C-alpha positions, 0 to 999 in steps of 0.5 A, a space after each residue: 758810312 765812311 768813318 774818320 779816325 783820330 791819331 793814334 793814341 799811342 803815336 800822335 804822328 801817326 795818321 790812321 787811315 779812312 775806313 768804310 763800314 758796312 752793315 748788314 742784318 740777315 735772319 737775325 745777323 748782322 754782317 759787318 764789312 769794313 774796307 780800309 782805303 789804303 789797303 785797298 788801293 795797295 790790293 789793288 796796286 798789287 792785282 794790276 801787277 801780277 796781271 801786268 806779269 800774267 800778260 808778259 809771261 803769256 807773251 812771252 808763251 806765245 811768242 815761244 809757240 810760234 817760234 816752235 811752229 816754224 822750226 819744226 815742231 816739238 823736236 826742233 824746239 827740243 834741240 834748241 833747248 838741249 843747245 
């Protein structure tokens, strides 16, 4: 069930976000889940940017590993790092 909240009582210019409320009864107890649309979008954007960084890091690691293999293994890699 979606709930549209009204205007903020302390700031008339501030629009409140829409929330979705889910309720479930289990063994005599009620569980309530409230999902804020704006927060869900923000969380999705954060996950997508972290995934992008992870993929870039994995690609760099893969390139480094293939360069290490082609340059004589660990000794060649350590010489390049030491300069």
